[in-house]
Phi, psi and omega in degrees: 000138182288139190282148177285106187289329186291341183271013182255141164278171184300324181289327168301315177299312170317317176299317182297312185289334182290320182292339177271354182085023181264147178300153185305320190293340177301326165307315184286332172299310183284336175291321179290326174299312188286316194255347176252322175255002170052038176286137180240012180233120180287347175295334184282351185283071197282355167268009173269143169305148185299317191289328176287322177301320182295313179298317170300323184287329179278351192248313189240160163243132178275356183220084189283355190244141176240122186295130185245329186201152177207136182231147170229137175260185189289352174248020181063028172279132185240137174235142180232143171259116180258132177264150181248166190293340179270008180097344174288178183209150177223170177243141173228158185225139173250129178233139186251128178212103189069230172273355184278143174228104191244132182258122162262120182248168178260152181243338186220162172266114186077201183198126181278004183277310174081034171316134185299331186255013186242131184286327176306317183287355176271352180265142181291148173284136184254309180186170172275158181271158161291169173291333185282324180293323177293315181286326181307336181281331170292321175299327178301314183288317185299321180296329179279338188287156179295150180317323189268010182242156166214154169297126180245339174218152172242137172234121187271078184223017186272213173299130181088171177256108193301322183277002162266001166231059189298311191292321188281326179305303179299321182295326185290320171308311188288326178294320186288337190273341191303116180305337177275000178244232178294329176079015183296122180293147185302322188281001166265009170261138166232126171256130183251129188225152177275007175104051178278094190306310180300324181287322173295330186282315177304319183292326184295345185254006181281340178080016175255136185273047170281153175282146184245121171248126184242119192275107184271290177064004177199146178264002172213151191306321179302309187281327178296334180284336183279323176284323190228093184307323177296351178298350180279340176278324185219125183286171183290324164315311183291319175301314184296319178299317182290323177300321188289318182300315178306317182284333176286316183289333184251332191078003175273132175305116164290131178266121170264116180266146190210104177281121179273116181251129187293125178087350188252304192223022185244023182282157184289317175302324173293328178297316182297315173299323178290315175300318184297330178293320193257344184300125186087356167271155167288083204209156174210149185245131182253111180268133178226109179304138186297140175248114188298153175205157182307130177086000172266127189272035185235169175228155174289145166295166174292156177301322182297321182286325174296321180292314186298322180298310186289322173300326179302313179297307190300316184294332180259020168096009184240129177294133180211145177224160184249124172281133172271120187285145182239143163098001193299334178288341173243026170054049174249006186276168177313123182078014179253348186284137188227338178081028178243160178285159180310316188293317174301321180282343186266000000 
């Protein structure tokens, strides 16, 4: 089976080529073709010798993802179902807002966390994605954009828990960050986690200025354990300590994600309890009204309740905003991805 070229860093590619007796500059040429020109055919890499192009074609695949289905909503949010070499599938999303073009990518097939309000969590975990399968989702949308557009931001918020697939996720970020490739600045990445404490502490030592988003969803452990099963592994206190360590190591403000579920975690007393936890920390709360999806037994709160919750946080000294979900009509919003075809979802 052909190897996944997208999973190789520039240094790793140079090592492979050196073992073939190729000069060092060839790796930069190939990296340019793949990550700047987005070419998927080795034959098109015309500044490479024919013998090298043939060997590359026999050894590697430059495109490990196969588009299976594609949807676009009225705001030009796009969702793609991508097939993997082993027959599994994932979903990724492109969001447009002003000049921003943000790709929301997945890191696992299914998800082992099983959050009660997330459609992905209702699917069984199958496997981790490779670094190439993760980074390749960004390439897919880069190829689709008009000449006047470019991918500007990446949010690792799709299917799966990124810090349970730590090595591949960080490697994909570094590949996309490489200035000889796509050159996406580290601060244009946001990695979202349900609060995997060892992964957060490890990320704090990476020297990467990426943004960290921690999914909290409740101000006390008993409720959180019902909503987020991994809450049984790490308490809210332990998660907040890890978030503080990340903020101290990087100087970056941590975003705490909070999905508002009508009648479950959206009360004003819960807002005050959340404010008590976060006040004084280098933190921000990102409120996300629940996005309904088939099979999920929750309802979103009213707009008035969302605003009241936000105001309660602000009045108690905690910065908070409400995320406007995009793509919900095509099930591309937060918590709606399942890696299924449209026919399977209906």
